[in-house]
C-alpha atoms as an extended CHARMM CRD file, in Angstrom:
* protein
*
       212  EXT
         1         1  UNK       CA             18.1040000000       -1.2580000000      -11.5910000000  PROA      1               0.0000000000
         2         2  UNK       CA             18.2010000000       -4.8840000000      -10.4730000000  PROA      2               0.0000000000
         3         3  UNK       CA             15.5040000000       -6.2730000000       -8.2170000000  PROA      3               0.0000000000
         4         4  UNK       CA             16.2440000000       -6.5480000000       -4.4700000000  PROA      4               0.0000000000
         5         5  UNK       CA             16.7210000000      -10.1970000000       -3.5560000000  PROA      5               0.0000000000
         6         6  UNK       CA             13.5050000000      -11.8350000000       -2.3520000000  PROA      6               0.0000000000
         7         7  UNK       CA             14.3690000000      -15.1800000000       -0.7150000000  PROA      7               0.0000000000
         8         8  UNK       CA             11.2170000000      -17.1430000000       -1.6520000000  PROA      8               0.0000000000
         9         9  UNK       CA              9.4060000000      -18.1270000000       -4.8360000000  PROA      9               0.0000000000
        10        10  UNK       CA              6.6690000000      -15.8470000000       -6.1240000000  PROA      10              0.0000000000
        11        11  UNK       CA              3.9980000000      -18.4760000000       -5.4220000000  PROA      11              0.0000000000
        12        12  UNK       CA              5.1560000000      -18.8470000000       -1.8010000000  PROA      12              0.0000000000
        13        13  UNK       CA              5.2790000000      -15.0780000000       -1.3860000000  PROA      13              0.0000000000
        14        14  UNK       CA              1.7100000000      -14.7650000000       -2.6660000000  PROA      14              0.0000000000
        15        15  UNK       CA              0.4990000000      -17.5030000000       -0.3200000000  PROA      15              0.0000000000
        16        16  UNK       CA              2.0850000000      -16.0310000000        2.8150000000  PROA      16              0.0000000000
        17        17  UNK       CA              1.1010000000      -12.4050000000        2.2100000000  PROA      17              0.0000000000
        18        18  UNK       CA             -1.4540000000      -11.4030000000        4.8310000000  PROA      18              0.0000000000
        19        19  UNK       CA             -2.7100000000       -8.3540000000        6.7270000000  PROA      19              0.0000000000
        20        20  UNK       CA             -0.3770000000       -8.2520000000        9.7190000000  PROA      20              0.0000000000
        21        21  UNK       CA             -1.1490000000       -5.5260000000       12.2380000000  PROA      21              0.0000000000
        22        22  UNK       CA              0.7600000000       -6.6650000000       15.3590000000  PROA      22              0.0000000000
        23        23  UNK       CA              4.0880000000       -5.1050000000       14.3690000000  PROA      23              0.0000000000
        24        24  UNK       CA              7.3010000000       -3.9760000000       15.9980000000  PROA      24              0.0000000000
        25        25  UNK       CA              9.5930000000       -1.1040000000       15.0050000000  PROA      25              0.0000000000
        26        26  UNK       CA             12.2270000000       -3.4570000000       13.6600000000  PROA      26              0.0000000000
        27        27  UNK       CA             13.2710000000       -4.6090000000       10.2030000000  PROA      27              0.0000000000
        28        28  UNK       CA             15.2360000000       -7.6790000000        9.0980000000  PROA      28              0.0000000000
        29        29  UNK       CA             16.5790000000       -5.7040000000        6.1170000000  PROA      29              0.0000000000
        30        30  UNK       CA             18.2480000000       -2.2690000000        5.8040000000  PROA      30              0.0000000000
        31        31  UNK       CA             16.1370000000        0.7540000000        4.9060000000  PROA      31              0.0000000000
        32        32  UNK       CA             18.0020000000        0.8830000000        1.5980000000  PROA      32              0.0000000000
        33        33  UNK       CA             16.4230000000       -2.4320000000        0.5380000000  PROA      33              0.0000000000
        34        34  UNK       CA             12.9150000000       -1.1440000000        1.2570000000  PROA      34              0.0000000000
        35        35  UNK       CA             13.5570000000        2.0400000000       -0.7220000000  PROA      35              0.0000000000
        36        36  UNK       CA             14.9610000000       -0.0470000000       -3.5870000000  PROA      36              0.0000000000
        37        37  UNK       CA             11.7760000000       -2.1480000000       -3.5650000000  PROA      37              0.0000000000
        38        38  UNK       CA              9.7100000000        1.0210000000       -3.9190000000  PROA      38              0.0000000000
        39        39  UNK       CA             11.9240000000        2.1870000000       -6.7740000000  PROA      39              0.0000000000
        40        40  UNK       CA             11.6810000000       -1.2130000000       -8.4600000000  PROA      40              0.0000000000
        41        41  UNK       CA              7.8770000000       -1.1080000000       -8.2500000000  PROA      41              0.0000000000
        42        42  UNK       CA              7.7410000000        2.3470000000       -9.8200000000  PROA      42              0.0000000000
        43        43  UNK       CA             10.0920000000        1.3090000000      -12.6120000000  PROA      43              0.0000000000
        44        44  UNK       CA              8.6180000000       -2.0760000000      -13.4790000000  PROA      44              0.0000000000
        45        45  UNK       CA              4.9660000000       -2.4430000000      -12.4160000000  PROA      45              0.0000000000
        46        46  UNK       CA              2.8480000000       -1.9610000000      -15.5720000000  PROA      46              0.0000000000
        47        47  UNK       CA              0.3360000000        0.7730000000      -16.3490000000  PROA      47              0.0000000000
        48        48  UNK       CA             -2.0570000000        1.2310000000      -19.2640000000  PROA      48              0.0000000000
        49        49  UNK       CA             -0.3830000000        2.9900000000      -22.2110000000  PROA      49              0.0000000000
        50        50  UNK       CA              2.6570000000        3.2410000000      -19.9050000000  PROA      50              0.0000000000
        51        51  UNK       CA              1.0090000000        6.2290000000      -18.1960000000  PROA      51              0.0000000000
        52        52  UNK       CA              3.1770000000        5.8960000000      -15.0410000000  PROA      52              0.0000000000
        53        53  UNK       CA              0.7590000000        7.7750000000      -12.7690000000  PROA      53              0.0000000000
        54        54  UNK       CA              1.6680000000        5.9130000000       -9.5740000000  PROA      54              0.0000000000
        55        55  UNK       CA              3.8250000000        7.5910000000       -6.9300000000  PROA      55              0.0000000000
        56        56  UNK       CA              5.1140000000        6.3940000000       -3.5450000000  PROA      56              0.0000000000
        57        57  UNK       CA              6.5190000000        8.0440000000       -0.4270000000  PROA      57              0.0000000000
        58        58  UNK       CA              8.3500000000        5.8960000000        2.1370000000  PROA      58              0.0000000000
        59        59  UNK       CA              8.4220000000        7.1130000000        5.7470000000  PROA      59              0.0000000000
        60        60  UNK       CA             10.7890000000        5.7690000000        8.4040000000  PROA      60              0.0000000000
        61        61  UNK       CA             11.4550000000        6.5680000000       12.0590000000  PROA      61              0.0000000000
        62        62  UNK       CA             10.0680000000        9.8510000000       13.3410000000  PROA      62              0.0000000000
        63        63  UNK       CA              8.5150000000       10.6150000000        9.9480000000  PROA      63              0.0000000000
        64        64  UNK       CA              6.5180000000        7.3930000000       10.2030000000  PROA      64              0.0000000000
        65        65  UNK       CA              5.3960000000        8.2440000000       13.7410000000  PROA      65              0.0000000000
        66        66  UNK       CA              4.4740000000       11.7780000000       12.6660000000  PROA      66              0.0000000000
        67        67  UNK       CA              2.1380000000       10.3990000000        9.9910000000  PROA      67              0.0000000000
        68        68  UNK       CA              0.1440000000        8.4580000000       12.5730000000  PROA      68              0.0000000000
        69        69  UNK       CA              0.1290000000       11.4090000000       14.9610000000  PROA      69              0.0000000000
        70        70  UNK       CA             -1.3670000000       13.5060000000       12.1490000000  PROA      70              0.0000000000
        71        71  UNK       CA             -3.8970000000       10.7810000000       11.3660000000  PROA      71              0.0000000000
        72        72  UNK       CA             -4.8470000000       10.3920000000       15.0220000000  PROA      72              0.0000000000
        73        73  UNK       CA             -5.3300000000       14.1220000000       15.5260000000  PROA      73              0.0000000000
        74        74  UNK       CA             -7.4150000000       14.3740000000       12.3560000000  PROA      74              0.0000000000
        75        75  UNK       CA             -9.6740000000       11.5160000000       13.4290000000  PROA      75              0.0000000000
        76        76  UNK       CA            -10.0120000000       12.8880000000       16.9630000000  PROA      76              0.0000000000
        77        77  UNK       CA            -11.2510000000       16.1860000000       15.5500000000  PROA      77              0.0000000000
        78        78  UNK       CA            -13.5340000000       14.3730000000       13.1240000000  PROA      78              0.0000000000
        79        79  UNK       CA            -15.2510000000       11.8090000000       15.3730000000  PROA      79              0.0000000000
        80        80  UNK       CA            -14.8630000000       13.2650000000       18.8630000000  PROA      80              0.0000000000
        81        81  UNK       CA            -13.0290000000       12.0650000000       21.9370000000  PROA      81              0.0000000000
        82        82  UNK       CA            -15.5230000000        9.3960000000       23.0090000000  PROA      82              0.0000000000
        83        83  UNK       CA            -15.4300000000        7.5110000000       19.7300000000  PROA      83              0.0000000000
        84        84  UNK       CA            -11.6940000000        8.1050000000       19.3410000000  PROA      84              0.0000000000
        85        85  UNK       CA            -10.9520000000        6.5470000000       22.7280000000  PROA      85              0.0000000000
        86        86  UNK       CA            -13.1800000000        3.5640000000       21.8900000000  PROA      86              0.0000000000
        87        87  UNK       CA            -10.7310000000        1.6850000000       19.6670000000  PROA      87              0.0000000000
        88        88  UNK       CA             -9.4100000000        4.2600000000       17.2130000000  PROA      88              0.0000000000
        89        89  UNK       CA             -6.6830000000        5.5380000000       19.5280000000  PROA      89              0.0000000000
        90        90  UNK       CA             -5.4080000000        1.9770000000       20.0010000000  PROA      90              0.0000000000
        91        91  UNK       CA             -5.2440000000        1.5210000000       16.2310000000  PROA      91              0.0000000000
        92        92  UNK       CA             -3.2040000000        4.6980000000       15.8110000000  PROA      92              0.0000000000
        93        93  UNK       CA             -0.8070000000        3.5640000000       18.5210000000  PROA      93              0.0000000000
        94        94  UNK       CA             -0.4380000000        0.1410000000       16.9120000000  PROA      94              0.0000000000
        95        95  UNK       CA              0.3250000000        1.6850000000       13.5140000000  PROA      95              0.0000000000
        96        96  UNK       CA              2.8510000000        4.0930000000       15.0330000000  PROA      96              0.0000000000
        97        97  UNK       CA              4.5580000000        1.1220000000       16.7030000000  PROA      97              0.0000000000
        98        98  UNK       CA              5.4490000000       -0.2870000000       13.2820000000  PROA      98              0.0000000000
        99        99  UNK       CA              8.7300000000        0.3400000000       11.4800000000  PROA      99              0.0000000000
       100       100  UNK       CA              7.5420000000        2.4970000000        8.5990000000  PROA      100             0.0000000000
       101       101  UNK       CA              4.7540000000        3.4450000000        6.2080000000  PROA      101             0.0000000000
       102       102  UNK       CA              4.5170000000        3.5520000000        2.4320000000  PROA      102             0.0000000000
       103       103  UNK       CA              2.1570000000        6.1930000000        1.0630000000  PROA      103             0.0000000000
       104       104  UNK       CA              0.6320000000        5.3910000000       -2.3270000000  PROA      104             0.0000000000
       105       105  UNK       CA             -0.4240000000        8.2260000000       -4.6350000000  PROA      105             0.0000000000
       106       106  UNK       CA             -1.6890000000        8.8420000000       -8.1610000000  PROA      106             0.0000000000
       107       107  UNK       CA             -0.5190000000       11.9290000000      -10.0330000000  PROA      107             0.0000000000
       108       108  UNK       CA             -3.7560000000       13.6230000000      -11.1170000000  PROA      108             0.0000000000
       109       109  UNK       CA             -2.0080000000       15.4880000000      -13.9440000000  PROA      109             0.0000000000
       110       110  UNK       CA             -0.8430000000       12.2290000000      -15.4870000000  PROA      110             0.0000000000
       111       111  UNK       CA             -4.2840000000       10.6730000000      -15.0760000000  PROA      111             0.0000000000
       112       112  UNK       CA             -5.8630000000       13.6930000000      -16.7470000000  PROA      112             0.0000000000
       113       113  UNK       CA             -3.4180000000       13.5630000000      -19.6680000000  PROA      113             0.0000000000
       114       114  UNK       CA             -4.1100000000        9.8680000000      -20.1350000000  PROA      114             0.0000000000
       115       115  UNK       CA             -7.8110000000       10.6160000000      -20.4600000000  PROA      115             0.0000000000
       116       116  UNK       CA             -7.2750000000       13.5620000000      -22.8090000000  PROA      116             0.0000000000
       117       117  UNK       CA             -5.0640000000       11.5870000000      -25.1930000000  PROA      117             0.0000000000
       118       118  UNK       CA             -6.9380000000        8.2960000000      -25.0970000000  PROA      118             0.0000000000
       119       119  UNK       CA             -9.0700000000        7.3330000000      -28.1180000000  PROA      119             0.0000000000
       120       120  UNK       CA            -12.7350000000        8.2530000000      -27.6380000000  PROA      120             0.0000000000
       121       121  UNK       CA            -13.7190000000        4.6150000000      -27.2700000000  PROA      121             0.0000000000
       122       122  UNK       CA            -11.4830000000        4.3250000000      -24.1790000000  PROA      122             0.0000000000
       123       123  UNK       CA            -12.0540000000        7.6520000000      -22.4100000000  PROA      123             0.0000000000
       124       124  UNK       CA            -14.5480000000        6.1750000000      -19.9520000000  PROA      124             0.0000000000
       125       125  UNK       CA            -11.9680000000        3.5500000000      -18.9180000000  PROA      125             0.0000000000
       126       126  UNK       CA             -8.8670000000        5.5880000000      -18.1170000000  PROA      126             0.0000000000
       127       127  UNK       CA             -9.6690000000        6.1720000000      -14.4360000000  PROA      127             0.0000000000
       128       128  UNK       CA            -10.2170000000        2.4350000000      -14.0570000000  PROA      128             0.0000000000
       129       129  UNK       CA             -6.8480000000        1.7280000000      -15.6870000000  PROA      129             0.0000000000
       130       130  UNK       CA             -5.0360000000        4.1120000000      -13.3440000000  PROA      130             0.0000000000
       131       131  UNK       CA             -6.6900000000        2.3580000000      -10.3930000000  PROA      131             0.0000000000
       132       132  UNK       CA             -5.6300000000       -1.0470000000      -11.7240000000  PROA      132             0.0000000000
       133       133  UNK       CA             -1.9900000000        0.0010000000      -11.8770000000  PROA      133             0.0000000000
       134       134  UNK       CA             -2.2130000000        1.5430000000       -8.4220000000  PROA      134             0.0000000000
       135       135  UNK       CA             -3.4980000000       -1.7510000000       -7.0590000000  PROA      135             0.0000000000
       136       136  UNK       CA             -0.6340000000       -3.6360000000       -8.6940000000  PROA      136             0.0000000000
       137       137  UNK       CA              1.9240000000       -1.3060000000       -7.0880000000  PROA      137             0.0000000000
       138       138  UNK       CA              0.3450000000       -1.8990000000       -3.6850000000  PROA      138             0.0000000000
       139       139  UNK       CA              0.2050000000       -5.6650000000       -4.1420000000  PROA      139             0.0000000000
       140       140  UNK       CA              3.7840000000       -5.8780000000       -5.4210000000  PROA      140             0.0000000000
       141       141  UNK       CA              5.1950000000       -4.0530000000       -2.4000000000  PROA      141             0.0000000000
       142       142  UNK       CA              2.9340000000       -5.8120000000        0.0920000000  PROA      142             0.0000000000
       143       143  UNK       CA              3.9870000000       -9.2340000000       -1.1920000000  PROA      143             0.0000000000
       144       144  UNK       CA              7.6730000000       -8.3390000000       -1.4820000000  PROA      144             0.0000000000
       145       145  UNK       CA              7.8320000000       -6.9040000000        2.0530000000  PROA      145             0.0000000000
       146       146  UNK       CA              6.2370000000      -10.0620000000        3.4150000000  PROA      146             0.0000000000
       147       147  UNK       CA              8.7460000000      -12.2040000000        1.5190000000  PROA      147             0.0000000000
       148       148  UNK       CA             11.5800000000      -10.2650000000        3.1770000000  PROA      148             0.0000000000
       149       149  UNK       CA             10.2150000000      -11.0330000000        6.6500000000  PROA      149             0.0000000000
       150       150  UNK       CA              8.2120000000       -7.8580000000        7.1720000000  PROA      150             0.0000000000
       151       151  UNK       CA              4.5000000000       -7.7860000000        7.9110000000  PROA      151             0.0000000000
       152       152  UNK       CA              2.1890000000       -5.1130000000        6.5420000000  PROA      152             0.0000000000
       153       153  UNK       CA             -1.4050000000       -3.9440000000        6.3890000000  PROA      153             0.0000000000
       154       154  UNK       CA             -3.1190000000       -1.5220000000        4.0400000000  PROA      154             0.0000000000
       155       155  UNK       CA             -5.0300000000        1.4530000000        5.4700000000  PROA      155             0.0000000000
       156       156  UNK       CA             -7.2110000000        4.1240000000        3.8600000000  PROA      156             0.0000000000
       157       157  UNK       CA             -7.4170000000        7.3540000000        5.8510000000  PROA      157             0.0000000000
       158       158  UNK       CA             -7.3980000000        9.4350000000        2.6960000000  PROA      158             0.0000000000
       159       159  UNK       CA             -8.7330000000       11.9550000000        1.8380000000  PROA      159             0.0000000000
       160       160  UNK       CA             -9.0440000000       13.0820000000        5.4800000000  PROA      160             0.0000000000
       161       161  UNK       CA             -5.2920000000       13.4170000000        5.9390000000  PROA      161             0.0000000000
       162       162  UNK       CA             -4.2130000000       14.3910000000        2.4200000000  PROA      162             0.0000000000
       163       163  UNK       CA             -3.7750000000       18.1370000000        2.8850000000  PROA      163             0.0000000000
       164       164  UNK       CA             -1.8130000000       17.8940000000        6.1320000000  PROA      164             0.0000000000
       165       165  UNK       CA              0.4120000000       15.1370000000        4.7630000000  PROA      165             0.0000000000
       166       166  UNK       CA              1.1470000000       17.1030000000        1.6050000000  PROA      166             0.0000000000
       167       167  UNK       CA              2.0190000000       20.1840000000        3.6660000000  PROA      167             0.0000000000
       168       168  UNK       CA              4.1940000000       18.2860000000        6.1490000000  PROA      168             0.0000000000
       169       169  UNK       CA              6.3560000000       16.5450000000        3.5330000000  PROA      169             0.0000000000
       170       170  UNK       CA              6.0920000000       19.1770000000        0.7860000000  PROA      170             0.0000000000
       171       171  UNK       CA              4.2830000000       16.8290000000       -1.5900000000  PROA      171             0.0000000000
       172       172  UNK       CA              2.6650000000       18.1410000000       -4.7570000000  PROA      172             0.0000000000
       173       173  UNK       CA             -1.0270000000       18.9630000000       -4.5210000000  PROA      173             0.0000000000
       174       174  UNK       CA             -1.4010000000       17.1020000000       -7.8250000000  PROA      174             0.0000000000
       175       175  UNK       CA             -0.6490000000       13.8350000000       -6.0460000000  PROA      175             0.0000000000
       176       176  UNK       CA             -3.7960000000       12.1630000000       -4.7120000000  PROA      176             0.0000000000
       177       177  UNK       CA             -3.3550000000        9.8330000000       -1.7490000000  PROA      177             0.0000000000
       178       178  UNK       CA             -4.7980000000        6.3480000000       -2.2820000000  PROA      178             0.0000000000
       179       179  UNK       CA             -3.5640000000        4.1910000000        0.6130000000  PROA      179             0.0000000000
       180       180  UNK       CA             -1.1450000000        3.8940000000        3.5120000000  PROA      180             0.0000000000
       181       181  UNK       CA              0.8010000000        0.6430000000        4.0340000000  PROA      181             0.0000000000
       182       182  UNK       CA              2.1660000000        0.1860000000        7.5570000000  PROA      182             0.0000000000
       183       183  UNK       CA              5.0290000000       -2.3010000000        7.8410000000  PROA      183             0.0000000000
       184       184  UNK       CA              7.3070000000       -3.7530000000       10.4760000000  PROA      184             0.0000000000
       185       185  UNK       CA              8.5100000000       -7.0040000000       11.9710000000  PROA      185             0.0000000000
       186       186  UNK       CA              5.5510000000       -9.1790000000       13.0550000000  PROA      186             0.0000000000
       187       187  UNK       CA              5.4250000000       -9.5920000000       16.8180000000  PROA      187             0.0000000000
       188       188  UNK       CA              6.6690000000      -12.9590000000       17.9750000000  PROA      188             0.0000000000
       189       189  UNK       CA              3.8340000000      -15.3560000000       18.6950000000  PROA      189             0.0000000000
       190       190  UNK       CA              1.2040000000      -13.4460000000       16.7270000000  PROA      190             0.0000000000
       191       191  UNK       CA             -1.0110000000      -15.9340000000       14.9020000000  PROA      191             0.0000000000
       192       192  UNK       CA             -3.2200000000      -15.4730000000       11.8810000000  PROA      192             0.0000000000
       193       193  UNK       CA             -6.3070000000      -17.4880000000       10.9380000000  PROA      193             0.0000000000
       194       194  UNK       CA             -6.3340000000      -19.4570000000        7.7100000000  PROA      194             0.0000000000
       195       195  UNK       CA             -7.3630000000      -17.5110000000        4.6280000000  PROA      195             0.0000000000
       196       196  UNK       CA            -11.1180000000      -17.8120000000        4.2510000000  PROA      196             0.0000000000
       197       197  UNK       CA            -12.3410000000      -18.8980000000        0.8310000000  PROA      197             0.0000000000
       198       198  UNK       CA            -15.9450000000      -17.7280000000        0.5800000000  PROA      198             0.0000000000
       199       199  UNK       CA            -16.7910000000      -19.3650000000       -2.7440000000  PROA      199             0.0000000000
       200       200  UNK       CA            -15.5680000000      -22.8010000000       -3.9580000000  PROA      200             0.0000000000
       201       201  UNK       CA            -12.6010000000      -22.6720000000       -6.3190000000  PROA      201             0.0000000000
       202       202  UNK       CA            -14.4870000000      -24.3530000000       -9.1640000000  PROA      202             0.0000000000
       203       203  UNK       CA            -16.9910000000      -21.4780000000       -9.1130000000  PROA      203             0.0000000000
       204       204  UNK       CA            -14.1970000000      -18.9010000000       -9.4420000000  PROA      204             0.0000000000
       205       205  UNK       CA            -11.8660000000      -20.3420000000      -12.0850000000  PROA      205             0.0000000000
       206       206  UNK       CA            -12.7710000000      -21.4040000000      -15.6120000000  PROA      206             0.0000000000
       207       207  UNK       CA            -10.5110000000      -22.9540000000      -18.2360000000  PROA      207             0.0000000000
       208       208  UNK       CA            -11.3790000000      -23.8350000000      -21.8600000000  PROA      208             0.0000000000
       209       209  UNK       CA             -9.1810000000      -25.8100000000      -24.2070000000  PROA      209             0.0000000000
       210       210  UNK       CA             -6.5350000000      -26.5980000000      -21.5880000000  PROA      210             0.0000000000
       211       211  UNK       CA             -4.6120000000      -29.8710000000      -21.9950000000  PROA      211             0.0000000000
       212       212  UNK       CA             -5.0130000000      -31.1060000000      -18.4360000000  PROA      212             0.0000000000
């Protein structure tokens, strides 16, 4: 399949990608485009030995809201009402107020097969390779959504919610939840601080033999 049109250069998209949590339940693009982005990621983001362990589930509308209702209820039962009311409830409401959520999974059966068939010298690396590909899927979709005018943030309420989510949407128990990406249209007027660089660039990048 062809890639959905992203109206900025890749370098601009990378620069403007941020964690955006003040979101509205609106989208500048049709749902079809967002689903096509997810499909494009699954088809074209690389994985070690082409293992293809990554999986995604895209939730819109009431399904999106149901996810954050499940998450809120799970956290309420886990941490108690006092702690839940002290900030967590507001977070759940803010996430539910977004437009949708992408759930990121790894298929444990595929990860296991990768390890079983890998040469002995690589067996201690296969879990790391699956994680690397998972991260690339998340980054691809995060950056692409931002380039299309959507804001997003990445959350990690797994494994607390895994079982209920799998039951609610009839998702295989072999799929292991890795992250939840909330997305929507950034609220007008919401401002973000400049990206903080904690270590000088020259201490983070090395180049040898370059003709500069």
